[in-house]
Structures are given as C-alpha cells and as structure tokens.
C-alpha positions as a Markdown table, in Angstrom:
| # | Residue | x | y | z |
|---|---|---|---|---|
| 1 | Met | 122.7 | 112.1 | 118.8 |
| 2 | Thr | 120.8 | 108.8 | 118.9 |
| 3 | Ile | 117.7 | 108.8 | 116.6 |
| 4 | Thr | 114.9 | 106.3 | 117.4 |
| 5 | Tyr | 112.0 | 105.3 | 115.1 |
| 6 | Gln | 108.6 | 104.1 | 116.1 |
| 7 | Ile | 105.3 | 103.4 | 114.7 |
| 8 | Gly | 102.7 | 105.8 | 116.1 |
| 9 | Leu | 102.9 | 109.5 | 117.0 |
| 10 | Pro | 103.0 | 110.0 | 120.8 |
| 11 | Glu | 100.0 | 112.2 | 121.8 |
| 12 | His | 102.2 | 114.6 | 123.7 |
| 13 | Leu | 104.0 | 115.4 | 120.4 |
| 14 | Arg | 100.8 | 116.2 | 118.5 |
| 15 | Ala | 101.6 | 120.0 | 118.6 |
| 16 | Glu | 105.1 | 119.5 | 117.3 |
| 17 | Ala | 103.7 | 117.1 | 114.5 |
| 18 | Val | 101.1 | 119.7 | 113.4 |
| 19 | Ala | 103.7 | 122.5 | 113.2 |
| 20 | Leu | 106.2 | 120.2 | 111.3 |
| 21 | Tyr | 103.5 | 119.1 | 109.0 |
| 22 | Trp | 102.3 | 122.6 | 108.2 |
| 23 | Gln | 105.9 | 123.7 | 107.7 |
| 24 | Ala | 106.3 | 121.0 | 105.1 |
| 25 | Phe | 103.0 | 121.3 | 103.3 |
| 26 | Gly | 101.6 | 124.7 | 104.2 |
| 27 | Gly | 103.2 | 126.0 | 100.9 |
| 28 | Lys | 101.0 | 123.5 | 99.0 |
| 29 | Leu | 97.9 | 123.7 | 101.1 |
| 30 | Gly | 98.0 | 127.2 | 102.6 |
| 31 | Arg | 95.7 | 128.9 | 100.0 |
| 32 | Val | 93.0 | 126.3 | 100.7 |
| 33 | Met | 93.6 | 125.2 | 104.3 |
| 34 | Gly | 94.8 | 128.6 | 105.7 |
| 35 | Pro | 94.9 | 130.7 | 107.7 |
| 36 | Thr | 97.6 | 129.0 | 109.6 |
| 37 | Thr | 95.7 | 129.1 | 112.9 |
| 38 | Lys | 92.8 | 127.3 | 111.5 |
| 39 | Ala | 95.0 | 124.8 | 109.6 |
| 40 | His | 96.7 | 124.0 | 112.8 |
| 41 | Arg | 93.3 | 123.5 | 114.6 |
| 42 | Phe | 92.1 | 121.3 | 111.7 |
| 43 | Leu | 95.4 | 119.2 | 111.7 |
| 44 | Thr | 95.3 | 118.9 | 115.5 |
| 45 | Arg | 91.7 | 117.4 | 115.1 |
| 46 | Val | 92.4 | 115.0 | 112.3 |
| 47 | Leu | 96.0 | 113.6 | 112.5 |
| 48 | Arg | 95.7 | 109.8 | 113.1 |
| 49 | Ala | 98.6 | 109.0 | 115.4 |
| 50 | His | 98.6 | 105.3 | 114.5 |
| 51 | His | 99.1 | 106.0 | 110.8 |
| 52 | Ala | 102.6 | 107.5 | 111.2 |
| 53 | Ile | 106.2 | 106.5 | 111.8 |
| 54 | Val | 108.2 | 109.0 | 113.7 |
| 55 | Ala | 111.8 | 109.9 | 114.3 |
| 56 | Leu | 112.7 | 111.0 | 117.8 |
| 57 | Asp | 115.9 | 112.5 | 119.3 |
| 58 | Asp | 117.5 | 111.5 | 122.6 |
| 59 | Ser | 115.1 | 114.0 | 124.4 |
| 60 | Gly | 112.1 | 112.6 | 122.7 |
| 61 | His | 111.6 | 115.6 | 120.4 |
| 62 | Leu | 110.2 | 115.0 | 116.9 |
| 63 | Leu | 112.8 | 115.1 | 114.1 |
| 64 | Gly | 110.6 | 113.7 | 111.3 |
| 65 | Met | 107.6 | 111.6 | 110.4 |
| 66 | Ala | 106.1 | 109.8 | 107.6 |
| 67 | Gly | 102.4 | 109.1 | 107.4 |
| 68 | Phe | 100.6 | 106.4 | 105.5 |
| 69 | Lys | 97.1 | 105.6 | 104.1 |
| 70 | Thr | 95.4 | 102.3 | 103.9 |
| 71 | Pro | 91.8 | 101.3 | 103.5 |
| 72 | Ala | 91.6 | 101.7 | 107.3 |
| 73 | Gly | 92.4 | 105.4 | 107.2 |
| 74 | Ser | 95.1 | 108.0 | 106.6 |
| 75 | Phe | 97.5 | 110.0 | 108.6 |
| 76 | Ala | 96.2 | 113.5 | 107.6 |
| 77 | Gly | 92.6 | 112.7 | 106.8 |
| 78 | Gly | 89.5 | 114.2 | 108.1 |
| 79 | Glu | 85.8 | 114.2 | 107.2 |
| 80 | Leu | 83.4 | 116.8 | 106.1 |
| 81 | Ser | 82.3 | 117.3 | 109.7 |
| 82 | Asp | 85.9 | 118.2 | 110.6 |
| 83 | Ile | 86.3 | 120.7 | 107.9 |
| 84 | Arg | 82.9 | 122.3 | 108.8 |
| 85 | Ala | 83.8 | 122.3 | 112.6 |
| 86 | Ile | 86.9 | 124.5 | 111.8 |
| 87 | Tyr | 86.0 | 126.5 | 108.7 |
| 88 | Gly | 82.2 | 126.8 | 109.0 |
| 89 | Met | 79.6 | 126.0 | 106.4 |
| 90 | Phe | 80.8 | 128.5 | 103.9 |
| 91 | Gly | 84.5 | 127.7 | 104.4 |
| 92 | Ala | 83.8 | 124.0 | 103.9 |
| 93 | Ala | 81.6 | 124.6 | 100.9 |
| 94 | Trp | 84.4 | 125.8 | 98.7 |
| 95 | Arg | 87.4 | 123.9 | 100.4 |
| 96 | Val | 85.9 | 120.5 | 100.2 |
| 97 | Pro | 85.5 | 120.3 | 96.3 |
| 98 | Leu | 89.2 | 121.6 | 96.0 |
| 99 | Leu | 90.6 | 119.1 | 98.4 |
| 100 | Trp | 88.5 | 116.3 | 96.9 |
| 101 | Met | 90.0 | 117.0 | 93.5 |
| 102 | Leu | 93.5 | 116.7 | 95.0 |
| 103 | Ser | 93.1 | 113.8 | 97.2 |
| 104 | Asp | 93.7 | 110.1 | 96.4 |
| 105 | Gly | 91.9 | 107.2 | 98.0 |
| 106 | Ala | 93.6 | 104.3 | 99.4 |
| 107 | Glu | 94.2 | 101.5 | 96.9 |
| 108 | Ala | 94.1 | 97.8 | 97.3 |
| 109 | Asp | 97.3 | 97.2 | 95.4 |
| 110 | His | 99.5 | 100.0 | 96.7 |
| 111 | Phe | 100.5 | 101.1 | 100.1 |
| 112 | Leu | 100.2 | 104.9 | 100.1 |
| 113 | Leu | 102.7 | 107.3 | 101.6 |
| 114 | Asp | 100.6 | 110.1 | 103.1 |
| 115 | Gly | 103.2 | 112.7 | 103.6 |
| 116 | Ile | 106.8 | 112.7 | 104.8 |
| 117 | Cys | 108.6 | 115.6 | 106.6 |
| 118 | Val | 111.9 | 116.2 | 108.4 |
| 119 | Ala | 112.6 | 119.2 | 110.7 |
| 120 | Gly | 115.0 | 121.6 | 109.1 |
| 121 | Ser | 117.5 | 121.1 | 111.9 |
| 122 | Ala | 117.6 | 117.4 | 111.2 |
| 123 | Arg | 118.0 | 117.3 | 107.5 |
| 124 | Gly | 121.1 | 115.6 | 106.1 |
| 125 | Leu | 121.1 | 112.9 | 108.9 |
| 126 | Gly | 119.5 | 110.2 | 106.8 |
| 127 | Ile | 116.0 | 110.5 | 108.6 |
| 128 | Gly | 114.0 | 110.8 | 105.3 |
| 129 | Ser | 115.7 | 107.6 | 103.8 |
| 130 | Thr | 115.2 | 105.7 | 107.1 |
| 131 | Leu | 111.5 | 106.8 | 107.3 |
| 132 | Met | 111.1 | 105.7 | 103.7 |
| 133 | Ala | 112.6 | 102.3 | 104.6 |
| 134 | Ala | 110.2 | 102.0 | 107.6 |
| 135 | Ile | 107.2 | 102.8 | 105.3 |
| 136 | Glu | 108.4 | 100.0 | 102.9 |
| 137 | Asp | 108.6 | 97.7 | 105.9 |
| 138 | Gln | 105.1 | 98.6 | 106.9 |
| 139 | Ala | 103.9 | 97.9 | 103.3 |
| 140 | Arg | 105.3 | 94.5 | 103.4 |
| 141 | Ala | 103.9 | 93.9 | 107.0 |
| 142 | His | 100.5 | 94.8 | 105.7 |
| 143 | Gly | 100.9 | 92.5 | 102.7 |
| 144 | Tyr | 101.5 | 95.2 | 100.0 |
| 145 | Gly | 103.9 | 94.6 | 97.2 |
| 146 | Thr | 104.3 | 98.2 | 96.2 |
| 147 | Val | 104.5 | 101.7 | 97.9 |
| 148 | Arg | 103.0 | 104.6 | 96.0 |
| 149 | Leu | 103.6 | 108.3 | 96.6 |
| 150 | Asp | 102.9 | 111.6 | 95.1 |
| 151 | Val | 105.3 | 114.5 | 95.0 |
| 152 | Ile | 104.7 | 118.1 | 93.5 |
| 153 | Asp | 106.6 | 119.0 | 90.4 |
| 154 | Ser | 108.5 | 121.9 | 92.3 |
| 155 | Asn | 109.9 | 119.5 | 95.0 |
| 156 | Trp | 112.9 | 118.4 | 93.1 |
| 157 | Arg | 114.8 | 117.4 | 96.2 |
| 158 | Ala | 112.1 | 115.0 | 97.3 |
| 159 | Lys | 111.8 | 113.6 | 93.8 |
| 160 | Ala | 115.6 | 113.0 | 93.6 |
| 161 | Leu | 115.5 | 111.2 | 97.0 |
| 162 | Tyr | 112.7 | 109.0 | 95.9 |
| 163 | Gln | 114.5 | 108.1 | 92.6 |
| 164 | Arg | 117.7 | 107.3 | 94.5 |
| 165 | Leu | 115.6 | 105.0 | 96.7 |
| 166 | Gly | 114.3 | 103.0 | 93.6 |
| 167 | Tyr | 111.0 | 104.8 | 93.0 |
| 168 | Arg | 109.9 | 105.2 | 89.4 |
| 169 | Val | 107.6 | 107.9 | 87.8 |
| 170 | Glu | 104.3 | 106.2 | 87.0 |
| 171 | Lys | 102.4 | 109.3 | 85.8 |
| 172 | Thr | 102.3 | 113.0 | 86.0 |
| 173 | Gln | 99.0 | 114.7 | 86.6 |
| 174 | Asn | 98.8 | 118.3 | 85.5 |
| 175 | Leu | 96.6 | 120.5 | 87.7 |
| 176 | Gly | 95.4 | 122.8 | 85.2 |
| 177 | Leu | 93.5 | 125.7 | 86.7 |
| 178 | Leu | 93.8 | 124.1 | 90.2 |
| 179 | Arg | 97.5 | 125.3 | 90.1 |
| 180 | Phe | 96.2 | 128.6 | 91.2 |
| 181 | Ala | 94.7 | 127.2 | 94.3 |
| 182 | Phe | 97.5 | 125.0 | 95.3 |
| 183 | Gly | 100.6 | 126.8 | 94.0 |
| 184 | Phe | 102.1 | 124.0 | 91.9 |
| 185 | Arg | 101.5 | 122.7 | 88.3 |
| 186 | Ala | 101.6 | 119.0 | 88.6 |
| 187 | Ala | 101.7 | 116.0 | 90.9 |
| 188 | Ile | 104.0 | 113.2 | 90.1 |
| 189 | Thr | 103.0 | 109.7 | 91.1 |
| 190 | Met | 106.0 | 107.4 | 91.9 |
| 191 | Val | 105.9 | 103.7 | 92.7 |
| 192 | Lys | 108.4 | 101.2 | 94.1 |
| 193 | Thr | 108.1 | 97.3 | 94.3 |
| 194 | Val | 108.9 | 96.3 | 97.9 |
C-alpha cells in the first residue's frame, strides 16, 4: 500500500474525518459534546479542512490526520454560534464554560498540534510519526521554532510516541473536578524545538 500525505482535508472525506476524530477523542469529549449524533453534526460544521495534514491510502481513503492551530484558526474549532446551532441555548449554556476551561488559545511562540488520529486498521505503519514530522515541517514553514501539544494522562501510548520523537514534558495540569466531565485526570503539555 502506498500512503500519501497532503495538507488539507479533501471535502469529500469530511464524514470520514469526523468519524475518525470522534473515534479518537470521543472518550475524552463524549460527556460534554455527546450524544454522538450531535457531536458528529458539530464536527461536520466546524472542522477547518485547511488546518489539517492527512494520510491517504491508494484508494484515497483517510488513514490518519493531524490538525493544527495558529492565530488564523484551528482544525477543530468552532464558535458559540456553532455550539448553539447544534446543542441549543440550554445545551450551549453548560457546554461552553466546560470547553473554554479545557481549551488553549494559539500562541505566538508555539505551533500547536490540534489533535492527531490514525485509523485502527492503519496503526503500526508509521503514519503517526510521519504526520508529526509533517506538523513540524508546517511549524517551520510558518516561522515557528517549537511545536506544542497536549496529551491526556491516560494516553500513555501517545505520550511514549511523542517522547520518542523528542518532545519533552513542559507541565502537567490537573483537572480537579473537571475530571468528572472529561474522564481524565490531567493534561500533559509537551514541547519540541524544531
């Protein structure tokens, strides 16, 4: 199988991207962004295709993707109006404060990884490492000297990958009571000079 990488998510793959993103992050975001049907509608609405690098197989199917965030926007962003459109006024009223507490803004001194995921059937092929290298290339192309990412404390496989790739732990932020909303105890911030 030949794997190709490109900047930008082809529009015809949006549904695949939404499903893959939710498969990867639904465990972390499900209590706040669920139910799944609404989360899919929200992600379909807000994913910014030009803020992603994708891995495709010979047939053009999505094998993996890495999103990024800059001051110009993020891969899986969205505004209050997007949350309100999908979840209604009441649903937005309690979701927005929780999501705001979890979110990080783009930084002037770090290129920010905004999620990476690889399809289960494509794991072990080096796609995650190659996507991370592509993120680092994008950081350099945009004039950044470092890439920053956040990984949850229970995702030890991802943390081990990032460490193998040269990322170092910068800080650990305990979620306190928010752990009950998001299902993990801490977010680990990692940085790599590129």
